[in-house]
LOGU-66991 format. One line per 5 residues: their letters; for each residue x, y, z of C-alpha. Coordinates in nm, 4 decimals, always signed. Layout:
REM residues N
a) X:Y:Z | ...
END
This chain:
REM residues 523
masma) +2.9024:-2.3393:-1.0924 | +2.8438:-2.7324:-1.0372 | +2.8942:-2.6928:-0.6555 | +2.6186:-2.3949:-0.6496 | +2.3957:-2.6297:-0.8327
vagtr) +2.4498:-2.9176:-0.6031 | +2.3828:-2.6536:-0.3268 | +2.0947:-2.5212:-0.4847 | +1.9241:-2.8795:-0.5081 | +2.0157:-2.9289:-0.1430
lidrl) +1.8213:-2.6015:-0.0654 | +1.5354:-2.7250:-0.2718 | +1.5158:-3.0706:-0.1076 | +1.5515:-2.9430:+0.2368 | +1.2474:-2.6782:+0.1631
adivg) +1.0472:-2.9601:+0.0591 | +1.0786:-3.1187:+0.3395 | +0.9950:-2.8263:+0.5568 | +0.6847:-2.7167:+0.3752 | +0.5944:-3.0252:+0.1706
ashll) +0.6405:-3.0799:-0.1756 | +0.2943:-2.9085:-0.2559 | +0.3880:-2.5863:-0.0807 | +0.7144:-2.5481:-0.2873 | +0.6622:-2.3925:-0.6074
tdeae) +0.9562:-2.4823:-0.8634 | +0.7586:-2.4442:-1.2223 | +0.8967:-2.1343:-1.5005 | +0.5685:-1.9862:-1.4913 | +0.4848:-1.9526:-1.1204
rrfqa) +0.8455:-1.8282:-1.0531 | +0.8036:-1.5884:-1.3143 | +0.4743:-1.4265:-1.1994 | +0.6767:-1.4001:-0.8834 | +0.9348:-1.2209:-0.9775
tdvyn) +0.6786:-0.9136:-1.1319 | +0.5058:-0.6692:-0.9460 | +0.3142:-0.3696:-1.0693 | +0.5954:-0.2039:-1.2817 | +0.8672:-0.4273:-1.3307
agelp) +0.9834:-0.7730:-1.3364 | +1.2914:-0.9002:-1.1706 | +1.5260:-1.1864:-1.1782 | +1.3565:-1.5379:-1.1601 | +1.3763:-1.7260:-0.7960
lavvr) +1.5259:-2.0580:-0.7445 | +1.1882:-2.1337:-0.6208 | +0.8611:-2.0119:-0.4060 | +0.8291:-2.1440:-0.0800 | +0.4869:-2.1189:+0.0884
pgsva) +0.5126:-2.1905:+0.4622 | +0.2047:-2.2894:+0.6506 | +0.3041:-2.1571:+1.0070 | +0.5646:-1.9502:+1.1499 | +0.7354:-2.2563:+1.2680
elqav) +0.7985:-2.3442:+0.9140 | +0.8780:-1.9941:+0.8300 | +1.1641:-1.9749:+1.0944 | +1.2824:-2.3097:+0.9069 | +1.2710:-2.2037:+0.5896
vaaca) +1.5003:-1.8821:+0.6845 | +1.7385:-2.0989:+0.8851 | +1.8015:-2.3553:+0.5901 | +1.8515:-2.0227:+0.3436 | +2.0988:-1.8714:+0.6129
qtatp) +2.2793:-2.2071:+0.6154 | +2.3455:-2.1675:+0.2377 | +2.3614:-1.7721:+0.2434 | +2.0581:-1.7649:-0.0214 | +1.8834:-1.4510:-0.0603
isvrg) +1.5502:-1.4364:+0.0322 | +1.2631:-1.2125:-0.0558 | +0.8812:-1.2331:+0.0677 | +0.6024:-1.1295:-0.1215 | +0.2839:-1.0428:+0.0680
ggasy) +0.0014:-0.9824:-0.1329 | +0.2101:-0.8260:-0.4202 | +0.0948:-0.4797:-0.4599 | +0.4213:-0.3187:-0.4936 | +0.5680:-0.0724:-0.7899
tdgyl) +0.9005:-0.0097:-0.6054 | +1.0716:-0.3346:-0.7040 | +0.9675:-0.4416:-0.3381 | +0.9943:-0.8038:-0.3165 | +1.1837:-0.8505:-0.6764
hrsag) +1.5087:-1.0192:-0.7045 | +1.8216:-0.8291:-0.8161 | +2.0038:-1.1498:-0.8836 | +1.9040:-1.4919:-0.9911 | +1.8992:-1.7850:-0.7417
gitid) +1.7337:-1.6623:-0.4603 | +1.4128:-1.7677:-0.2549 | +1.1113:-1.6096:-0.2922 | +0.8579:-1.6865:+0.0535 | +0.5098:-1.6266:-0.0198
tsrlk) +0.3188:-1.5367:+0.2990 | -0.0133:-1.6667:+0.1460 | -0.0699:-1.9302:+0.4004 | +0.0051:-1.7893:+0.7264 | -0.3292:-1.6732:+0.8002
aisid) -0.3454:-1.6702:+1.1703 | -0.5738:-1.4353:+1.3516 | -0.6002:-1.4065:+1.7555 | -0.8274:-1.1234:+1.8921 | -0.8179:-1.0203:+2.2213
ahngv) -1.1153:-0.8077:+2.2669 | -1.0348:-0.7869:+2.6304 | -0.7213:-0.6265:+2.5844 | -0.7507:-0.4390:+2.2553 | -0.5573:-0.6717:+2.0907
vtvea) -0.5392:-0.8626:+1.7739 | -0.2212:-1.0756:+1.7024 | -0.1902:-1.1987:+1.2723 | +0.0190:-1.4147:+1.0922 | +0.2172:-1.2075:+0.8421
gvtwa) -0.0249:-1.3273:+0.5497 | -0.3517:-1.1997:+0.6748 | -0.4591:-0.9326:+0.4472 | -0.6424:-0.6178:+0.5768 | -0.9778:-0.7197:+0.4293
elhea) -0.9503:-1.0841:+0.5980 | -0.8890:-0.8666:+0.9413 | -1.1590:-0.6113:+0.9101 | -1.4094:-0.8887:+0.8100 | -1.2703:-1.0833:+1.1342
lrphg) -1.3089:-0.7948:+1.3485 | -1.6556:-0.6947:+1.2061 | -1.8804:-0.8965:+1.4268 | -1.6867:-0.8284:+1.7584 | -1.7816:-0.4451:+1.6592
lrtpf) -1.4023:-0.3072:+1.6756 | -1.1529:-0.2325:+1.4057 | -0.7550:-0.1263:+1.4218 | -0.7097:+0.2675:+1.4253 | -0.5039:+0.2162:+1.0867
wgpfs) -0.7110:-0.0375:+0.8775 | -0.6101:-0.0859:+0.5540 | -0.4839:+0.0689:+0.2129 | -0.6772:+0.0830:-0.0615 | -0.5365:-0.2102:-0.1958
glaat) -0.6503:-0.4206:+0.1030 | -0.7937:-0.7385:-0.0822 | -0.4646:-0.7953:-0.1693 | -0.1923:-0.6309:+0.0529 | -0.1057:-0.8174:+0.3628
iggsm) -0.0375:-0.6905:+0.7191 | +0.3034:-0.7981:+0.7114 | +0.3962:-0.6267:+0.3868 | +0.2543:-0.3119:+0.4961 | +0.4283:-0.3153:+0.8305
sqnsi) +0.7461:-0.3553:+0.6027 | +0.6599:-0.1124:+0.3188 | +0.4595:+0.1497:+0.5824 | +0.1027:+0.2199:+0.4161 | -0.2024:+0.4833:+0.4258
shgng) -0.5451:+0.5086:+0.3096 | -0.8260:+0.4163:+0.5841 | -0.8238:+0.4932:+0.9265 | -0.5852:+0.6978:+1.1042 | -0.1999:+0.7753:+1.0065
vsaes) +0.0240:+0.5121:+0.8920 | +0.0075:+0.1290:+0.9519 | +0.2973:+0.1520:+1.1923 | +0.1135:+0.3430:+1.4354 | -0.1269:+0.0618:+1.5031
llnie) +0.1407:-0.1554:+1.5942 | +0.1924:-0.3058:+1.9244 | +0.4606:-0.5490:+1.9212 | +0.6088:-0.7415:+1.5851 | +0.8129:-1.1086:+1.5962
vitgt) +1.0341:-1.0891:+1.2977 | +1.3312:-1.3589:+1.1937 | +1.6740:-1.2323:+1.1552 | +1.8872:-1.3143:+0.8610 | +2.0395:-1.6170:+1.1132
gella) +1.6887:-1.7625:+1.1638 | +1.6228:-1.6236:+1.5224 | +1.2798:-1.5641:+1.6189 | +1.3085:-1.2199:+1.7594 | +1.0121:-1.0356:+1.9292
tgsag) +0.9927:-0.6672:+2.0796 | +0.8209:-0.4694:+2.3247 | +0.6449:-0.6343:+2.6058 | +0.6246:-0.9520:+2.4113 | +1.0050:-0.9700:+2.4198
sasga) +0.9857:-1.0926:+2.7868 | +0.9507:-1.4640:+2.8631 | +0.6343:-1.4064:+3.0847 | +0.4994:-1.0852:+2.8732 | +0.2362:-1.0638:+2.6700
affrh) +0.2074:-0.8344:+2.3522 | +0.0058:-0.5699:+2.4515 | +0.2927:-0.2750:+2.5179 | +0.5066:-0.1280:+2.2285 | +0.7278:+0.1376:+2.4605
fgpdl) +0.8828:-0.1362:+2.7102 | +1.2476:+0.0005:+2.6600 | +1.4019:+0.1238:+2.3557 | +1.1169:+0.0977:+2.0598 | +1.2467:-0.2241:+1.8642
aglft) +0.9538:-0.2722:+1.6794 | +0.9825:+0.0559:+1.4887 | +1.3072:-0.1032:+1.3068 | +1.0989:-0.3678:+1.1191 | +0.8447:-0.1135:+1.0063
gdcga) +0.9143:+0.0461:+0.6566 | +1.2531:-0.1809:+0.6554 | +1.1329:-0.3260:+0.3304 | +1.1989:-0.6489:+0.4654 | +1.5996:-0.5945:+0.4738
lgvka) +1.6229:-0.6312:+0.8674 | +1.3860:-0.9030:+0.9309 | +1.1491:-1.1539:+0.7903 | +0.7463:-1.0902:+0.9676 | +0.6246:-1.3664:+1.1288
rislk) +0.3248:-1.2112:+1.4045 | +0.2121:-0.8613:+1.4254 | +0.0064:-0.7549:+1.6992 | -0.2400:-0.4456:+1.6487 | -0.4128:-0.2229:+1.8735
lqrrr) -0.8065:-0.2026:+1.8998 | -1.0827:+0.0662:+1.9041 | -1.4546:+0.0387:+1.8713 | -1.5617:+0.0457:+1.5530 | -1.8226:+0.3000:+1.4624
dafaa) -2.0998:+0.3130:+1.2313 | -2.2235:+0.6764:+1.2536 | -2.0316:+0.8410:+0.9316 | -2.0496:+1.1590:+0.7612 | -1.9267:+1.1631:+0.4035
asfsf) -1.8810:+1.4881:+0.1795 | -1.6655:+1.5680:-0.1206 | -1.5272:+1.8970:-0.2855 | -1.4475:+2.0502:-0.6030 | -1.1104:+2.2940:-0.6668
dsfda) -1.0589:+2.4941:-0.9298 | -0.7014:+2.5025:-0.8409 | -0.3981:+2.2811:-0.7140 | -0.3055:+2.5686:-0.4278 | -0.6595:+2.6226:-0.3517
mheai) -0.7073:+2.2356:-0.2447 | -0.3928:+2.1724:-0.0980 | -0.5035:+2.4865:+0.1461 | -0.8021:+2.3129:+0.2150 | -0.6442:+2.0174:+0.3061
rriai) -0.3566:+2.1877:+0.5159 | -0.6387:+2.3620:+0.7294 | -0.8644:+2.0338:+0.7495 | -0.5824:+1.8439:+0.8697 | -0.4536:+2.0561:+1.1709
egvdd) -0.8144:+1.9935:+1.3369 | -0.8027:+1.6518:+1.3278 | -1.1762:+1.5446:+1.2633 | -1.1597:+1.3065:+0.9577 | -1.1353:+0.9419:+0.9406
enfgl) -1.0345:+0.9696:+0.5673 | -0.9389:+1.2260:+0.3270 | -0.8240:+1.1617:-0.0276 | -0.7981:+1.3947:-0.3433 | -0.7674:+1.3250:-0.7335
daalq) -0.7098:+1.5773:-1.0177 | -0.9096:+1.5700:-1.3177 | -0.7290:+1.2871:-1.4986 | -0.8100:+1.0515:-1.2202 | -1.1943:+1.2060:-1.1877
qgqig) -1.2733:+1.1458:-1.5229 | -1.0577:+0.8196:-1.5833 | -0.9683:+0.6039:-1.3180 | -1.2679:+0.6665:-1.0425 | -1.4767:+0.7622:-1.3459
rndgv) -1.5128:+0.4406:-1.5519 | -1.7191:+0.1794:-1.2977 | -2.0223:+0.2473:-1.5081 | -2.0990:-0.0745:-1.6019 | -2.4351:-0.2744:-1.4758
dakvd) -2.2131:-0.5003:-1.2681 | -1.9934:-0.2082:-1.1020 | -2.3183:-0.0339:-0.9805 | -2.4923:-0.3529:-0.8488 | -2.1559:-0.4079:-0.6477
iarsv) -2.1426:-0.0401:-0.5374 | -2.5327:-0.0801:-0.4120 | -2.4943:-0.3451:-0.2631 | -2.1506:-0.2161:-0.0501 | -2.3361:+0.0875:+0.0519
mksat) -2.6759:-0.0742:+0.1893 | -2.3803:-0.2865:+0.3669 | -2.2286:-0.0211:+0.5215 | -2.5375:+0.1731:+0.6114 | -2.6426:+0.1982:+0.9622
sfgsg) -2.9792:+0.1417:+0.8891 | -3.1749:-0.0083:+0.5724 | -3.3488:+0.3700:+0.5710 | -3.0231:+0.5367:+0.5709 | -2.8809:+0.3149:+0.2867
vksla) -3.1689:+0.3599:+0.0182 | -3.1132:+0.7651:+0.0724 | -2.7478:+0.7318:+0.0503 | -2.8535:+0.5407:-0.2684 | -3.0938:+0.7923:-0.3929
rmaia) -2.8647:+1.1062:-0.3400 | -2.5994:+0.9258:-0.5359 | -2.8735:+0.8470:-0.8287 | -2.9904:+1.2440:-0.8028 | -2.6590:+1.3859:-0.7885
gdral) -2.5080:+1.1682:-1.0806 | -2.1264:+1.2483:-1.1402 | -2.1396:+1.5724:-1.3955 | -1.9702:+1.7908:-1.1227 | -1.7653:+1.5144:-1.0165
kaany) -1.5756:+1.4583:-1.3869 | -1.5981:+1.8669:-1.4337 | -1.3710:+1.9231:-1.1296 | -1.0016:+2.0567:-1.1943 | -0.9541:+1.8669:-0.8406
avhyl) -1.1780:+1.7067:-0.5687 | -1.1204:+1.6036:-0.2398 | -1.3270:+1.3712:-0.0200 | -1.4056:+1.3095:+0.2990 | -1.5223:+1.0760:+0.5809
tdgvd) -1.5592:+1.1249:+0.9443 | -1.7128:+0.8694:+1.2387 | -1.8172:+0.9494:+1.5701 | -1.9714:+0.7629:+1.8761 | -2.3463:+0.8473:+1.7235
qadad) -2.4667:+1.0878:+1.4215 | -2.4681:+1.4070:+1.5926 | -2.0930:+1.3467:+1.6614 | -2.0286:+1.2436:+1.2915 | -2.2089:+1.5090:+1.1398
gkmal) -2.0547:+1.7691:+1.3489 | -1.6806:+1.6846:+1.2251 | -1.7946:+1.7288:+0.8983 | -1.9680:+2.0646:+0.9768 | -1.6332:+2.1751:+1.0652
irria) -1.5083:+2.0429:+0.7260 | -1.7509:+2.1893:+0.5109 | -1.6831:+2.5608:+0.6783 | -1.3101:+2.5434:+0.5962 | -1.3708:+2.3809:+0.2562
aahgs) -1.6210:+2.6486:+0.1512 | -1.3425:+2.9262:+0.1437 | -1.1433:+2.7475:-0.0814 | -1.3858:+2.5397:-0.3077 | -1.7471:+2.4143:-0.3157
eiant) -1.9467:+2.0999:-0.2474 | -2.0277:+1.8667:-0.4895 | -2.2025:+1.4836:-0.4895 | -2.0503:+1.2467:-0.2192 | -2.0508:+0.9603:-0.4383
vpivv) -1.7225:+0.8729:-0.3986 | -1.6752:+0.8511:-0.0295 | -2.0146:+0.7058:+0.0244 | -1.8937:+0.4174:-0.2231 | -1.5372:+0.3785:-0.0589
rgmpf) -1.7213:+0.3583:+0.3063 | -1.9289:+0.0685:+0.1353 | -1.6418:-0.0712:-0.0436 | -1.3206:+0.0100:+0.0832 | -1.1296:-0.2691:-0.0479
aplan) -1.1839:-0.2669:-0.4464 | -1.0346:-0.5441:-0.6933 | -0.7008:-0.4103:-0.8400 | -0.8644:-0.2880:-1.1707 | -0.6433:+0.0329:-1.1279
algpk) -0.3730:-0.1232:-1.1672 | -0.4559:-0.0653:-1.5613 | -0.5555:+0.2563:-1.7111 | -0.9186:+0.3202:-1.7978 | -0.8355:+0.2191:-2.1793
gerwv) -0.6177:-0.0680:-2.0597 | -0.2991:+0.1406:-2.0693 | +0.0177:+0.0461:-1.7992 | +0.0381:+0.2469:-1.4923 | +0.3158:+0.3269:-1.2405
pmhtl) +0.2766:+0.5772:-0.9775 | +0.5415:+0.7372:-0.7326 | +0.4860:+0.9518:-0.4384 | +0.6314:+1.1671:-0.2028 | +0.5456:+1.3140:+0.1395
lphdr) +0.6119:+1.6498:+0.1857 | +0.5614:+1.9342:+0.4815 | +0.3362:+2.1670:+0.3763 | +0.5148:+2.5161:+0.3283 | +0.7140:+2.2777:+0.0138
vpafh) +0.4140:+2.1386:-0.1292 | +0.3522:+2.4364:-0.3466 | +0.7239:+2.4638:-0.5253 | +0.7112:+2.0855:-0.5652 | +0.3862:+2.1103:-0.7563
ralta) +0.5311:+2.3813:-0.9859 | +0.8183:+2.2199:-1.0339 | +0.6421:+1.9152:-1.1268 | +0.3967:+2.0728:-1.3588 | +0.7281:+2.2681:-1.5115
ywdeh) +0.8737:+1.8997:-1.5554 | +0.5622:+1.7643:-1.7388 | +0.5270:+2.0543:-1.9669 | +0.9430:+2.0287:-2.0602 | +0.8545:+1.6735:-2.1840
saema) +0.4858:+1.7176:-2.3619 | +0.5843:+1.6912:-2.7096 | +0.7915:+1.3573:-2.6101 | +0.4994:+1.2198:-2.4234 | +0.2094:+1.3003:-2.6874
ehgif) +0.4756:+1.1337:-2.8976 | +0.4197:+0.7809:-2.7031 | +0.0547:+0.8498:-2.5973 | +0.1903:+0.8991:-2.2236 | -0.0648:+1.1081:-1.9907
tggmf) -0.0331:+1.1610:-1.6119 | -0.2620:+1.2002:-1.2883 | -0.2303:+1.2776:-0.9223 | -0.3985:+1.1762:-0.6195 | -0.3193:+1.3778:-0.2985
mavga) -0.3828:+1.2793:+0.0899 | -0.3051:+1.4342:+0.4257 | -0.1479:+1.2069:+0.6908 | -0.1994:+1.3709:+0.9876 | -0.1304:+1.7431:+1.0493
safvy) +0.2146:+1.7410:+0.9345 | +0.2757:+1.5468:+0.5685 | +0.0912:+1.5855:+0.2471 | +0.0943:+1.2884:+0.0233 | +0.1391:+1.4200:-0.3533
epaiy) +0.1358:+1.0731:-0.6119 | +0.1724:+1.1290:-0.9412 | +0.1120:+0.8138:-1.1828 | +0.2275:+0.7722:-1.5466 | -0.0045:+0.6124:-1.8103
wpdar) +0.1122:+0.4698:-2.1584 | -0.0006:+0.2149:-2.4120 | +0.2023:-0.0941:-2.3677 | +0.1427:-0.4663:-2.3379 | +0.0465:-0.5858:-2.0067
slfhd) +0.2335:-0.8153:-1.7751 | +0.1724:-1.1697:-1.6176 | +0.1039:-0.9354:-1.3036 | -0.2126:-0.7764:-1.4904 | -0.3511:-1.1065:-1.6232
rmipa) -0.3453:-1.2882:-1.2467 | -0.4439:-0.9644:-1.0194 | -0.7009:-0.7960:-1.2183 | -1.0667:-0.9866:-1.2584 | -1.0767:-1.1524:-1.5057
dhlas) -1.4013:-0.9641:-1.6247 | -1.2498:-0.6204:-1.6121 | -0.9500:-0.7510:-1.8363 | -1.2034:-0.8756:-2.0842 | -1.3412:-0.4948:-2.0927
lpvha) -1.0119:-0.3020:-2.1831 | -0.8205:-0.2813:-2.4980 | -0.5006:-0.4828:-2.5671 | -0.1874:-0.3008:-2.6142 | +0.1126:-0.4456:-2.8036
aapaa) +0.4309:-0.3832:-2.6577 | +0.6027:-0.0425:-2.6613 | +0.9661:-0.0530:-2.5547 | +1.0103:+0.2833:-2.6680 | +0.7574:+0.4407:-2.4976
ravva) +0.8570:+0.1998:-2.1926 | +1.1906:+0.3604:-2.1990 | +1.0674:+0.6844:-2.1860 | +0.8555:+0.6248:-1.9015 | +1.1580:+0.5001:-1.7234
rlkqg) +1.3711:+0.7976:-1.7591 | +1.0225:+1.0128:-1.6640 | +1.0137:+0.7981:-1.3194 | +1.3166:+0.8569:-1.2459 | +1.3156:+1.2304:-1.2970
vidlm) +1.0005:+1.3020:-1.0850 | +1.1814:+1.1017:-0.7905 | +1.5125:+1.3089:-0.8557 | +1.2541:+1.6285:-0.8003 | +1.0723:+1.4832:-0.4727
hahgg) +1.4337:+1.4012:-0.3407 | +1.5424:+1.7613:-0.4549 | +1.2164:+1.9261:-0.2394 | +1.3261:+1.6995:+0.0729 | +1.0277:+1.4098:-0.0038
ahlqi) +0.9984:+1.1031:+0.2124 | +0.8655:+0.7801:+0.1266 | +0.6691:+0.4870:+0.1842 | +0.7492:+0.1635:+0.0509 | +1.0712:+0.2616:-0.0161
gkvyp) +1.1967:-0.0860:-0.1560 | +1.4692:-0.0904:-0.4253 | +1.3561:+0.2257:-0.5995 | +1.3400:+0.5824:-0.3973 | +1.6777:+0.6962:-0.2580
llegr) +1.7219:+0.6481:+0.1623 | +2.0587:+0.6696:+0.1943 | +2.1600:+0.9114:-0.0550 | +2.2357:+1.2473:+0.1382 | +2.1354:+1.1160:+0.4259
npasv) +2.3172:+1.1745:+0.8390 | +2.6342:+1.0002:+0.7856 | +2.5997:+0.8693:+1.1495 | +2.2321:+0.7345:+1.0994 | +2.3710:+0.5687:+0.7849
allra) +2.6144:+0.4115:+0.9862 | +2.3793:+0.2957:+1.2442 | +2.1447:+0.1869:+0.9840 | +2.4667:-0.0575:+0.8373 | +2.5697:-0.2044:+1.1748
ikaal) +2.1877:-0.2724:+1.2615 | +2.1565:-0.4535:+0.9022 | +2.5184:-0.6223:+0.9803 | +2.4225:-0.7455:+1.3154 | +2.0724:-0.8779:+1.2085
dphgi) +2.1807:-1.0112:+0.8812 | +2.5108:-1.0940:+0.8779 | +2.5112:-1.2925:+0.5852 | +2.3414:-1.0255:+0.3768 | +2.0183:-1.2702:+0.2734
lnpga) +1.7268:-1.0442:+0.3754 | +1.6629:-0.8961:+0.0442 | +1.9694:-0.7776:-0.0977 | +1.9285:-0.4074:-0.2489 | +1.6363:-0.3213:-0.0317
lgl) +1.6892:+0.0216:+0.1274 | +1.9817:+0.0737:-0.0789 | +2.1731:-0.1799:+0.1452
END
């Protein structure tokens, strides 16, 4: 034990030499914060390291490799699957918040960023150039980093999954070596083409940091379209909503879509009714409008329509289209309207207009509408399996309804099409419980001050943990896939043995000491 303590002290001294003492955090409060995510808390790291360059990042990983010290990398911190939490004490957490370099190559249609750049920062950096990436961020993009999204896989704004916008990536292996993929891997090459030989970049997307520490990421660029159309639709039943989403998805005309059930419509979305919230929303709508006149018209429509129909909807789905001009955007939306009309009815488009103007909102939704704790889960399913899963989940909630009512537990759901073939089903559980250090640090203080404070509720928390595992088991039984697998979702269970063997062999080759986020992906 004494020798381990000495080794830890030496490592701390070495890390301080690499990044500077002010960027090596050893106080308990900071370590405890970095050991907490949206839902859970892990073991305290020995220290939190904030490298300021890729060279420092590489040196940090190499130093940890020499002592076989486990590493976990924290990006924006919005994980709810134990993604960056340590399973054992004595590890090192790398905080990427100082890795902020952005290099825009508009001529070649490429942008290269360091891992700690957030999607909101990249979006604003590209705005003056009239450019964007095809996928341009999750809803949590104020905090979520591009390195984190490559590790976890993200969806929301723009086209497909975050990994589909990737060109090349530079990662640091578990031995401290810098590995570059695609065309960037050649001595005289540049980061412009992903598919030069086998797609090595794909190994490091969705790996949850188990195969490499993200250093630099190169992404595709495309022209930003200012012309857009927005529409919202109400559906009486889940089946009607799903069928509309499925039929619209195969057309490939929307730039963004998401659906919500009544609980989320009336709670999480419907609660932004304070004066400050309205001012911020109005400012964002005006900023996103193509002209002052169109912005005023959008605000007028929102004020006139109100949100009565939105709050009354059993299920509501929101769409955004963009186009080379307004006629193009409107034409795409006209097709969406024709399809949706066969299954539901159009309602006020308040929500998608706000999302267009304010795509990256503060993390207020990490707590429920009355300060309840919140944990989401998600699965991606082929469309033909969605109805059966929905019935099974509904029956599961009904089976446990008495126990849930006893502890004040309630649920909500969010839905989305990813491309033509995948349907995202994201149930969330809410319950009254004491908030954590994560909430105190990550949620805006003025919003926290407006919410009730709940006492610790360990009994309710235990029920939620059991319910959460039961939902994940249901997802697995229906053949669901997952993003941000972390240390929660079952990747290896029941998987093809040859693919498991290959994954373990890749892990051993890249991380022979087993220091890269132990437990992630089930490895």
